N, C-alpha and C positions, 0 to 999 in steps of 0.2 A: 657698756649697758646694752642688753639684748633688745633689739628692735622688734616692734610688734608689726604683724602683717594684717591684723584685723581681729575679729572676735569669733569665737567658736559658735557655730550655729546651734549646737546642742545645749551647751551650758552657759554661754555668754562670756566665758573667760577669754582674756587676750591669748592670741596664738603667736608663738615665737616665730620670727622670720627664719625660713629654711632656704637651702640652696635652690636656685631656679632650675627647672627642668631643662634638658638639652634643647637647643634651638629647634623649633618645629615639633617638639614632643608635647602632647597635650598635658595639662595639669590635672591630676586626679582629684576627684571630689573629696577624697579623704584628706587631702592636704589642708583643707579648710578647718579640720577638726584639731582640737588641742590633743596633747599626748594622752591625757586621761580618757577622754571620750573615744579616741582612736583605738586604744588598747582594749577598751571595754567591748568593742565590737570586732576585735581582731582575732582571726583564726590562723594561728601559726602553721598548723599542720592539718591537711584534709585527708582523713583516712576512713576507710569503710569499717563498718561494725564487724565484718567477717569476710574472709577471702576463701572462695571455694575453688579448688583445683581438681581437674579430672586427669587421671594418669592411667595409661594402659598398664594393666597388671602383668602383661607378658613382656613387653619390650621397654617400658618406662617412658614412652613418648607422652608429651603433655598436649592436651586439647586446648588450642587457643583460637578463638573466633570460630571459624568453620573448618579448621584443619588441624591435623596432628603434627606436632613438631618434635623432632629428636633433640633433646637438650643436653644429653651427655652428662646428666647429674649422677653423682655417686649414690645418693640416697634422697629420701623425701625432704630432708632438711634443706638441702641445696635448692630443691624445687620451691619450697615454701619461702625461702629468702628472696628468690627471684620474683615470685608472685607478689609478695608484699612490696618489694621495691618498685614494681610497675604500678601498683595501686595507690601509692602515696604521692602527695603533691605538697610542695612547700610554697608559702605565700610569696608572690612575686616581689614584694618589697624587701624580703629578707636577703641579707648579704652574709658572706663568710659562713655559709651553712655547713655544719658537720653533723653526722649521724652515725649511730651504731645500732647493732641488733644482737640480741641474745636469745637463741631459740630454746624453748622448753618443750620437750616431748611429753605430751600428756598421755597419749596412747598411740596405737599403731597408725591411726588416721587423723589425729589431731595434734597440732603443734601451736603453742602460744609463742608469738614473736614479741619480745620485750624491746621496744624501740626507744631510743634516746636521741633527741635533737637539740641543737643549739644554733643560734644565728643572731645577727645584729639587725635591728629595725629601729630607725630614728635614733641611731647612736646608743641604743639600749640593748644589752645582751639578754636574749630570751632563751630559756631552756624549757623543754617539754618532754614528758615521758608518757607513753601510751602502750597498750597491749592490743595486738591484732591477732585474733585466733585464725588459724588456717585449717580448713577441713579438706582432707585428701579423699577424693572419691575415685573408685576404680572401675574402669570399663575395659573393653577390648577394642583396640583401634581397628580401623578398616583393614590395614595391612595384615595384622595378626589374625583377624577374623578370616581373611581369605586363605592365609596359610593353613590355619586349622581346618578349614573346609576343603582343603586339597585343590584349591583353584590353580589353574595354569592356563596360559594362552598359547604356549609353544612347547614343542617336544623336540629335543635334540637326541637323535639316535646315532651312536658311534658304532659304525660298522667297518668292515674291511672287504676288499675286493677278492673274492674267492677263498677267503680264510676267515678265522675268528681273530679279533684284536687280541694281542698279547696282554697278559696281566699288567705289564709295565705301561703299555699304551693306554689301557683302560684307566689305570690309576692316574696317569698324567692328564688324560682328557678331563677327568673329574676335577683334578686340581686346577686346571685351566679355567673351568667353569666357576668353581668356588672362588678363585682369586679374582676373576673379572667382576663377578657379582658383588663380592666384598668391597671392591674398589668403588663401584657405583653407589653402594650403601654409604660408604665413608664420605662420598661427595654430596650426600644428602638426598639421594634418589630413593624415596620411600616406595616407589613402584617396583623397585628391583628386588627380587628374591627368588630363591630356588624352592619350589614346592616339594619336590621329592627327587631322589636318585635311586634308580633300580639297577642293581648290579647282579641280579639273579639270572638274567638271560645269558646263555653262552654266546649269543650273537654279538653282544656288546652292551655297554651301559645305556640306559635311557634316562635323560635328564629333563625334568619338567620345570619350565621357567615362567615367570609372571607376565612377560610381554613378548610379542613377536619380534620386536626390535632386539630384545635381549637374546632370544634364541638364535637369530641370524648372526649376531656378533660372536656368540660363543662358538657356533659351528664354524665360522670363518677362522677363528683363532685356533681351533683344533686342527684344521687342515693347513693353516699357516705353519703350524709346528711339525706336523707329520707328512704333509703333502696330501694329495687326494682331491676329491671334489665335494661340493655341497649341492644337494638338490632339495627343493622345497615342495611340499604337498599340502596346500590349503584345504580346509574343510569348513563349510558353513555350519555354524553352531547356533546362531540366534540373530536377533536384531536388537539394536539399542533403542532407547526411548525416542530417538529422532527418526527411527525407521531405517537406520544404516545397518547394512549387513556386517556381522561380526564373525571373523574367521579364526579358527585355531590352526596353526601351521606346524607341520612336522618337518624338521630339517634333518636330512640324512647326511651326516659327515662320513663319507666313505674313504677309508684310508687305502693307500696303495697295496698292490698285490704282495709286495716284498718288504721286508724289514731289515734293518742293519743286523748283520750276522747270518742272513740266509746265504746258502751256497747254491748257486744255480749254474746251469750249463747253457750258454747261448747257442750251442751247437754250430759254431762258426769255425771250428777247428783249432781255436786258441786255448781250449781247456776251460775248466770251471772258474767261476768268479765268486768271490765272497763280497756280498753287497755291503756297502757303507752308507748308501742313501738311495731312497726312491722318491725323494721329495718332488722335484720337477724333472729330473733325469734319473735313469738307472745307472748308478756309478758304484765302482768298487775296485778290487784288485784281482788279477789272475793268480790262481793258486799254483800254476806251473812256473810262472816267472816273477810274479810280484808286480808286474807292470800295471798301470792304471787302466781301467775300463770305464767307458761311458757311452750311453746310447740315449738319444732323445725320444720323446713320445712320438708315436705315429697316429695321426688323426686324433690327438688328444689323449691317447692311451699308451701306457708303457708296453713294450713288446713282450710277447709271451716267451718265457724261457723255461727250460726244464728244471724243476727243483731237485736238488740232490739231498739236502739236509740243512742243518743249522750248526753254527759254531758250538752251541751248547752240547751237540751230539759228539763232539770230538773227544778222543781219549788219548792219554799220554802213552807213548811207546819209546823204546830204547833206540838210540842212535848206534848203529854198528860201525859205520865208517863214512867219512866224507870222501867221495870219489873224485869229484872235481867241482868247478864253480857252478855247474849246472845240474849235478846229480848227487844224491846222498843215499846211503844204504840204511834201512830201518828194519826192525822186526815187525812183522804183521801182528797186530794185537790179538787176532783171533787164532791164527795158525802157528804163530811164532816162527815163521819162515823169514829169512832175510830177503828183503826186496829192495831193488834199486828204484828210486822215485825221483821226480823232478825236484830240484832245489831252488825255490824262489829266493829273491834277493833279500827277503825279510828274515831269513833263517840265520841264526847265530851259529857259525861252524864249531864253536866250542861247547854247544849244548850237549848234554848227556841224554836228555829226553826231549821229545817234541810232541805237540798235540796233532793228531791226524784224524781225518775223516775218511771212512771207507765207503766206496761206491762200487758195488760188485767186487771185482778182483783188484780194483785200483785204489791206491792210497794217495791222499793229498794232505800236505802240511797246511795247517791254518795258522794265521798270525795270532799272537797273544791278545792283541787289541785290534778292534775294527775301527 
């Protein structure tokens, strides 16, 4: 026999005894109601009449509260599902709640969300269906607005000491900048972006970035890769709302004088050197012997050496004879005379042709790879 715990204050019917609340937990006023009166006033689902979502028409970010959030949604349906999920609430007394949603695309900016809920309340299975329309509004987020307006806070100029950056250096410097900024964006930094990249200047690429911190990091990474130095030149552009001075900073990433493949003469009597690196030291191999060459910077600068040419300038010529382990006879590629030249240790004695670089009347064999 079901025990009674009293009478319903609404209708006067007896109220069946239910489990006591956990020790220390207050008893809800609704516990005094009978099931009929309880369910008459019961709202299983609390849902808004409509959900409005603001999306950036350029990048797809969603405006939440007072900020823009990258949600990574593939389309507006995903955004609508997330927005409805956040706006719905289920009664605290419901247990074993399950729900599903079926989106219906009405037009480009309106999606009807058909929601189905089920749960158990007072040992009674409840089911409810409702429709929540989602309206998608489009704006331009702060980030995209600044990009469209050409905003930048720092400028990275990729230059080289006494020469122009090679096309390979310029392309890799741009790749370094793009890769680093893409990583910051992937980590959720909405302040990180490249405003523009100018490759028209023969002096080297100019990369405009959104923050000074970003410009510093990109310039450092470029010189970490190629060597060289970074110098900054701040310019006062305005004051913020608090009266603080705002600076735009130009970072000059100046690459070393020499690149891998340059052929130079240190003028120390040892013969020309093909450069393999000018990152922190000038290093390479002697073209007369193949022996390694390395010299450290003086007062922070690499020593000045006489340029002769570059590996790309070398041409193939015919091997006439191998005279001994230190000399070899080749045809001069211009005069076709047989000349005896130094045989460095990187030369294969069985070669029929070899790449050579001519400096005046002298011929030097250059290695296939630097």
